[in-house]
matplotlib code that plots the C-alpha trace (Angstrom):
import matplotlib.pyplot as plt

x = [27.9, 29.6, 27.8, 30.1, 29.7, 25.9, 25.9, 28.0, 25.5, 22.5, 24.3, 25.0, 21.4, 20.1, 22.3, 20.6, 17.1, 17.9, 19.1, 16.1, 14.7, 16.6, 14.7, 15.3, 13.9, 13.5, 11.0, 11.1, 9.9, 13.1, 15.6, 16.4, 17.7, 14.3, 12.3, 11.0, 14.2, 16.5, 20.0, 21.6, 24.9, 23.3, 20.6, 21.7, 19.6, 18.3, 17.5, 13.8, 13.3, 10.8, 8.8, 5.8, 7.3, 7.6, 9.5, 7.0, 6.8, 4.0, 3.6, 1.2, -0.5, 1.3, 0.6, -0.5, 3.2, 4.1, 5.8, 5.3, 5.6, 7.5, 8.0, 10.0, 9.7, 9.8, 6.0, 4.6, 1.8, -1.6, -0.6, -3.2, -6.8, -8.2, -4.9, -4.2, -0.7, 0.1, 3.2, 2.8, 1.2, -2.3, -4.3, -5.5, -7.9, -8.7, -10.9, -9.4, -6.0, -5.2, -1.9, -0.4, 1.3, 3.8, 5.0, 7.7, 9.8, 13.4, 16.3, 16.3, 13.2, 11.6, 14.2]
y = [8.2, 5.4, 2.1, 0.2, 2.6, 2.5, -1.3, -1.1, 1.4, -0.9, -3.9, -2.1, -0.9, -4.4, -5.6, -3.1, -4.1, -7.8, -7.6, -8.6, -7.2, -8.3, -9.1, -10.8, -14.3, -15.8, -17.1, -16.4, -19.9, -21.3, -18.5, -16.4, -13.7, -13.0, -11.2, -7.6, -6.6, -8.8, -9.4, -8.4, -9.8, -13.3, -13.1, -11.9, -10.5, -13.0, -12.1, -12.6, -14.5, -13.4, -10.3, -8.9, -9.5, -7.2, -7.7, -8.8, -9.2, -11.1, -10.3, -12.5, -11.4, -12.5, -16.0, -16.7, -17.2, -13.8, -15.2, -13.1, -14.9, -12.9, -14.2, -12.3, -13.3, -12.3, -12.0, -12.8, -10.4, -12.0, -14.9, -14.1, -13.4, -10.1, -8.8, -5.1, -5.3, -1.6, -0.6, -0.2, -2.5, -4.0, -6.4, -9.6, -12.2, -15.6, -17.9, -17.9, -16.4, -12.7, -11.1, -7.8, -7.8, -5.2, -4.7, -2.6, -2.7, -1.6, -3.8, -4.9, -2.8, -5.7, -5.5]
z = [-27.9, -29.9, -30.3, -28.0, -25.1, -25.6, -25.3, -22.1, -20.6, -21.6, -20.1, -16.8, -16.6, -17.1, -14.2, -11.9, -13.0, -12.8, -9.2, -7.0, -3.8, -0.8, 2.4, 5.7, 5.9, 9.3, 11.9, 15.6, 16.3, 15.0, 15.5, 18.6, 16.2, 14.6, 17.2, 17.3, 15.5, 13.3, 14.6, 11.3, 12.5, 12.6, 9.9, 6.4, 3.6, 1.0, -2.5, -3.5, -6.7, -9.3, -9.7, -7.8, -4.4, -1.3, 1.9, 4.5, 8.3, 10.1, 13.8, 15.8, 19.0, 22.2, 23.3, 26.9, 27.9, 26.3, 23.2, 20.1, 16.7, 14.1, 10.5, 7.9, 4.2, 0.6, 0.1, -3.3, -4.0, -4.1, -1.7, 1.0, -0.3, 0.9, 2.2, 1.9, 0.3, 0.2, 2.0, 5.8, 8.4, 8.2, 10.4, 8.7, 10.1, 8.7, 10.7, 14.3, 13.2, 13.4, 12.7, 11.7, 8.3, 7.3, 3.7, 2.1, -1.0, -0.4, 0.5, 4.1, 5.0, 7.0, 9.8]

ax = plt.figure().add_subplot(projection="3d")
ax.plot(x, y, z, "-o")
ax.set_aspect("equal")
plt.show()
């Protein structure tokens, strides 16, 4: 492989590595399109900045009126002390707050 072609391949590979994870970012308290499922026609993927992030979804227990809080984010690993950050869903409690947190690491996986 000539040197020019090798440089092109390295450059293209660096573009793939440099592109970040894309997650849905929304909150059901402020958007009707961010409930149990994301309305992907209304909420678009956002690129997560930095390294050591996963797509995350926080699902709160239903309130007395039946409302369920859902928040989708780019979750920086280590943000919540004691959180099981492996892929999948896990319950987390802190003082009087309990929620289910789900983590994944492919584009759009927190829909």
